[in-house]
C-alpha positions as CSV (number, residue, x, y, z in Angstrom):
1,P,0.0,-0.1,0.1
2,V,1.1,3.6,-0.6
3,S,0.1,6.8,1.0
4,V,1.3,10.1,-0.8
5,I,2.8,12.7,1.5
6,F,3.6,16.0,-0.4
7,R,6.4,18.3,0.4
8,P,6.5,21.3,0.9
9,G,3.5,22.6,2.3
10,P,2.2,24.8,5.4
11,D,-0.4,22.1,6.7
12,D,1.5,19.0,6.0
13,L,0.0,16.2,8.1
14,A,1.0,12.6,9.1
15,P,-1.3,10.0,7.6
16,P,-3.1,8.0,10.3
17,D,-1.5,5.0,11.9
18,G,-1.2,1.8,9.8
19,P,0.8,-0.5,7.7
20,W,1.2,2.3,5.1
21,G,4.4,3.1,2.9
22,F,5.0,6.4,1.7
23,T,5.8,8.0,-1.7
24,I,7.8,11.6,-1.5
25,A,5.9,13.7,-3.9
26,Q,6.2,17.3,-5.2
27,T,4.0,19.8,-7.3
28,T,5.2,22.7,-8.6
29,P,3.1,25.2,-9.9
30,T,4.5,27.2,-13.3
31,N,3.7,28.9,-16.5
32,A,5.9,29.2,-19.4
33,D,3.8,32.4,-20.5
34,I,5.6,34.7,-18.1
35,C,3.4,37.5,-19.1
36,A,0.0,35.8,-18.4
37,G,-0.5,37.1,-14.6
38,F,1.6,34.1,-13.0
39,D,3.5,35.2,-10.4
40,D,6.5,32.9,-8.9
41,V,9.0,35.8,-8.6
42,T,7.5,37.5,-5.3
43,P,7.9,34.3,-3.2
44,R,11.6,34.7,-4.0
45,L,12.1,38.2,-3.4
46,P,13.9,39.3,0.0
47,G,11.6,40.2,3.0
48,V,8.0,39.1,1.4
49,P,5.7,38.3,4.0
50,H,3.4,36.4,1.4
51,G,4.7,33.1,2.0
52,P,6.1,30.1,-0.5
53,G,3.2,30.4,-2.7
54,P,2.8,31.9,-6.2
55,W,0.1,34.2,-7.7
56,L,-2.2,33.9,-10.3
57,S,-4.6,36.8,-11.3
58,A,-7.9,36.2,-12.9
59,P,-10.6,38.2,-14.0
60,N,-13.9,38.6,-12.4
61,G,-16.0,36.5,-14.5
62,G,-13.4,35.3,-16.5
63,T,-10.3,32.8,-16.5
64,N,-6.6,32.1,-16.2
65,S,-4.7,29.0,-16.1
66,F,-1.3,27.8,-15.1
67,T,0.4,24.3,-15.2
68,V,1.6,21.9,-12.4
69,I,4.2,19.6,-12.9
70,I,3.6,16.5,-10.6
71,N,6.5,14.4,-9.6
72,P,6.7,11.3,-9.8
73,T,4.3,11.1,-12.8
74,S,2.9,7.5,-11.6
75,I,0.8,9.4,-8.7
76,A,-0.7,12.2,-10.9
77,D,-4.3,10.8,-10.5
78,Q,-3.9,11.3,-6.9
79,V,-3.5,15.1,-7.1
80,I,-6.8,16.9,-6.9
81,F,-7.2,20.9,-7.0
82,K,-9.8,22.7,-4.9
83,S,-10.7,26.5,-4.3
84,A,-10.2,27.2,-0.4
85,L,-13.1,29.8,-0.5
86,G,-15.4,28.7,-3.1
87,K,-14.9,31.8,-5.1
88,F,-13.8,30.2,-8.1
89,S,-14.2,27.0,-10.0
90,V,-11.2,24.6,-11.1
91,I,-11.0,22.6,-14.4
92,P,-9.9,19.7,-14.0
93,S,-10.6,18.9,-10.1
94,T,-8.5,15.9,-10.2
95,A,-5.2,15.5,-12.3
96,T,-4.7,13.6,-15.2
97,S,-1.3,14.1,-16.7
98,S,2.2,14.7,-14.7
99,T,2.1,18.2,-16.7
100,Q,-1.3,19.1,-15.8
101,L,-3.2,22.8,-17.1
102,V,-5.1,23.9,-14.3
103,Q,-7.9,26.4,-15.3
104,V,-9.0,28.8,-12.6
105,I,-12.8,30.1,-13.7
106,S,-13.7,33.3,-11.4
107,L,-17.1,33.6,-9.8
108,S,-16.6,36.7,-8.1
109,T,-18.8,39.6,-8.9
110,N,-17.4,42.1,-6.2
111,A,-16.6,45.4,-7.5
112,L,-13.2,45.2,-5.4
113,I,-10.4,42.9,-5.7
114,D,-11.1,39.4,-4.4
115,G,-8.5,36.9,-3.1
116,D,-9.0,33.0,-2.5
117,Q,-6.6,30.1,-2.7
118,L,-6.0,27.2,-4.7
119,F,-5.1,24.1,-2.9
120,I,-3.1,21.4,-4.8
121,R,-3.6,18.0,-2.3
122,G,-2.9,14.7,-2.8
123,V,-5.1,11.8,-1.9
124,G,-3.9,8.0,-0.4
125,A,-4.6,5.5,-2.9
126,Q,-5.8,3.4,-0.3
127,N,-6.6,5.4,2.8
128,S,-8.2,8.5,0.9
129,Y,-6.1,10.7,3.4
130,T,-5.5,13.8,1.7
131,T,-2.5,15.9,2.0
132,L,-1.8,19.6,1.1
133,C,1.0,19.5,-1.5
134,S,1.5,23.2,-2.3
135,F,-1.0,26.4,-3.2
136,V,-1.4,29.2,-5.5
137,N,-2.6,32.5,-4.1
138,I,-5.4,33.9,-6.5
139,D,-6.2,37.3,-6.9
140,L,-9.8,38.1,-8.4
141,L,-9.9,41.4,-10.2
142,P,-12.4,43.3,-11.2
143,R,-12.5,45.1,-14.8
144,T,-10.9,48.5,-14.7
145,N,-10.6,51.0,-17.6
146,A,-8.8,54.1,-18.7
147,A,-7.9,56.3,-21.6
148,V,-4.5,56.8,-23.0
149,A,-4.2,59.8,-25.5
150,I,-0.9,60.0,-27.7
151,H,0.4,63.1,-29.1
152,K,3.1,63.6,-31.6
153,I,4.7,67.1,-31.0
154,I,6.9,68.9,-33.5
155,A,9.2,71.5,-32.6
156,S,8.1,74.7,-34.6
157,T,12.1,75.3,-34.6
158,M,13.0,71.7,-36.0
159,T,9.7,71.1,-38.4
160,N,12.3,69.2,-40.7
161,N,13.1,67.1,-37.9
162,P,9.8,65.4,-36.5
163,P,9.5,62.4,-34.2
164,T,9.2,59.3,-36.3
165,H,9.1,56.3,-33.7
166,V,5.4,57.0,-32.7
167,P,3.1,54.1,-32.4
168,T,-0.5,54.0,-33.8
169,A,-3.2,53.9,-31.5
170,A,-4.4,50.3,-32.8
171,N,-1.0,49.0,-32.1
172,L,-0.5,50.3,-29.1
173,K,-4.3,49.5,-27.4
174,T,-3.2,45.5,-28.9
175,Y,0.0,45.8,-27.0
176,L,-1.6,47.4,-23.7
177,D,-4.2,45.1,-23.6
178,A,-1.7,42.4,-23.8
179,V,0.3,43.4,-21.1
180,F,-2.2,45.1,-18.5
181,G,-5.4,43.3,-19.7
182,K,-4.2,39.9,-19.3
183,Q,-2.4,40.8,-15.9
184,A,-4.2,43.2,-14.4
185,N,-7.6,43.2,-16.0
186,V,-7.0,47.0,-17.0
187,Y,-8.1,48.0,-20.3
188,L,-6.8,51.0,-21.9
189,T,-8.7,53.0,-24.5
190,V,-6.2,54.7,-26.6
191,V,-7.1,57.9,-28.5
192,T,-6.5,58.4,-31.8
193,Q,-2.7,60.3,-32.3
194,T,-2.5,63.8,-32.8
195,T,0.2,65.7,-34.4
196,T,0.9,69.3,-33.0
197,T,3.3,71.8,-33.8
198,V,4.7,73.5,-30.9
199,N,7.4,76.3,-29.8
200,Y,9.0,74.4,-27.1
201,D,12.5,74.6,-27.6
202,L,12.8,77.9,-25.9
203,N,16.4,77.9,-25.6
204,S,16.7,76.5,-29.0
205,N,19.1,73.6,-27.9
206,T,17.1,71.0,-29.8
207,N,16.0,69.3,-26.7
208,L,13.0,69.3,-24.5
209,D,14.5,70.2,-21.4
210,F,13.5,69.2,-17.8
211,D,14.8,68.9,-14.5
212,L,15.2,65.1,-13.7
213,E,14.8,65.6,-9.7
214,S,11.7,67.9,-10.0
215,P,8.5,66.6,-9.5
216,D,7.0,69.5,-11.8
217,L,6.8,69.9,-15.3
218,S,9.2,72.2,-16.9
219,T,8.8,75.1,-18.7
220,E,9.4,73.7,-22.1
221,E,6.7,70.7,-21.0
222,I,4.2,73.0,-20.0
223,A,4.7,75.0,-23.2
224,I,3.6,71.0,-24.7
225,T,0.6,70.6,-22.3
226,N,-1.0,74.2,-22.8
227,A,-0.9,73.3,-26.3
228,I,-2.4,70.1,-26.5
229,Y,-3.7,67.9,-23.4
230,T,-6.7,65.3,-23.5
231,T,-8.7,65.8,-20.1
232,G,-9.6,62.7,-18.5
233,A,-6.8,60.5,-20.3
234,I,-3.1,59.3,-19.5
235,N,-1.3,62.0,-21.6
236,V,1.7,60.6,-23.8
237,Y,3.9,63.2,-25.8
238,Y,6.2,62.0,-28.5
239,V,8.9,64.4,-29.1
240,N,12.3,64.5,-31.2
241,K,14.9,64.5,-28.1
242,L,14.9,64.9,-24.5
243,S,17.6,66.5,-22.3
244,H,17.9,63.1,-20.2
245,P,16.9,59.6,-22.0
246,N,14.5,58.2,-22.5
247,G,10.9,58.9,-21.1
248,I,9.6,60.7,-18.1
249,T,6.2,60.5,-16.4
250,Y,4.8,62.6,-13.7
251,T,2.4,62.1,-10.9
252,N,-0.3,63.8,-13.0
253,R,-0.3,60.9,-15.5
254,V,2.0,63.0,-18.3
255,S,4.7,61.2,-20.1
256,F,7.3,62.3,-22.6
257,I,9.1,59.8,-24.8
258,Q,12.2,60.7,-27.0
259,D,12.7,59.3,-30.5
260,S,15.7,57.5,-29.8
261,H,15.8,54.2,-27.6
262,L,16.7,50.6,-27.6
263,M,13.3,49.3,-26.8
264,S,10.7,49.4,-29.2
265,D,8.3,52.2,-29.3
266,L,5.2,49.9,-27.9
267,G,7.5,48.6,-25.0
268,L,8.9,52.0,-23.8
269,S,5.2,53.5,-24.1
270,A,4.0,50.4,-22.0
271,H,6.4,51.1,-19.5
272,E,5.9,54.8,-19.1
273,I,2.1,54.4,-18.9
274,G,2.9,51.7,-16.2
275,H,4.2,54.6,-14.2
276,S,0.8,56.3,-14.7
277,L,-0.8,53.3,-13.3
278,G,1.1,53.8,-10.1
279,L,4.2,51.3,-11.0
280,D,7.6,52.0,-9.7
281,D,10.9,51.3,-11.5
282,V,12.6,48.3,-10.6
283,T,16.6,48.0,-10.2
284,N,18.9,45.2,-10.2
285,D,19.3,45.8,-6.6
286,V,15.9,43.8,-6.2
287,V,15.5,41.9,-9.7
288,D,17.8,41.0,-12.7
289,A,16.8,41.1,-16.3
290,S,16.2,37.5,-16.7
291,Q,13.0,38.2,-15.0
292,Q,11.9,40.1,-18.0
293,R,9.8,42.7,-15.8
294,L,8.0,45.6,-17.5
295,M,9.3,48.2,-15.0
296,W,12.7,47.2,-15.2
297,E,14.5,50.5,-15.3
298,F,16.8,50.1,-17.8
299,D,16.7,50.9,-21.8
300,E,18.0,47.6,-23.2
301,P,17.1,46.0,-26.6
302,G,14.0,43.4,-26.2
303,D,10.6,44.5,-24.7
304,R,9.6,42.9,-21.3
305,C,6.2,42.5,-20.3
306,R,6.0,40.7,-17.0
307,L,3.8,42.3,-14.0
308,I,4.2,40.7,-10.5
309,H,1.1,40.6,-7.7
310,D,2.0,43.7,-6.3
311,E,2.1,45.6,-9.5
312,W,-0.8,44.0,-11.0
313,M,-3.1,45.0,-7.9
314,T,-1.5,48.6,-8.0
315,A,-2.7,49.3,-11.4
316,N,-5.9,47.5,-11.2
317,R,-6.9,49.9,-8.2
318,I,-6.0,53.0,-10.5
319,L,-7.6,56.2,-9.5
320,P,-9.6,58.4,-11.9
321,V,-7.6,60.2,-14.2
322,P,-7.6,63.7,-14.0
């Protein structure tokens, strides 16, 4: 006879007395798509109080999924999945594969963020004794909507040198939905791009000048926002050149992006819009580039898209845009 004991788990229990043998088994929640609302980064960060379990985000009334790797493979049919609080349903309820895709279907209708846990348990083949293997924290997120207005700005003193790396509204919308919609249930309407000529280069040095240490817009930036600004939206302005690379975002949800950068137009735009959704830069003091975090502070080739638990929670709570 075999009884399955799963390690590690905060609720591990000994099986009842009896002539049982033991199989030490392991289940590992994972997701090959690092930008799909599955966070196994947070549990590895120093000083994080959330415990060993990873996180999964799911939209209220919608679904998300992850994969559980079961080892040894021979006991896969003894692994079961269940909601702790009944706020979502799970497909399947019992594993049929050692690399089991698990689908979470939110039952929450809460207008605020809701939470639950998915328990991954093992059932002893002879005694039906259930033991906790591992768990996944589930964030059930209401839909949040906001608007983004994108502006192509041409300096009146440099009309022959306009910015050329400006995304279309449709392409930016698709990209933002894949990043923020999928992971945070935040959907951004992108207003059709405008092109405006502004006399902002007041000192004729060909840069849009600003003070990197100041929380306030510079005189040259104010010249642009006075010329065109969309109320009730995150405003992103694309210019030829900034005095400091490569983009900057202010607390009033105004961003400026220069034409030359290593990331794509879409990737850098999403990063700056992330700041307007309340997300901070992450540095190599905390993470490394391999984690593919959207808010990685360095402008490097290749776009990053991953949000972690605290980030998708913050973005989902976005306050009304002024």
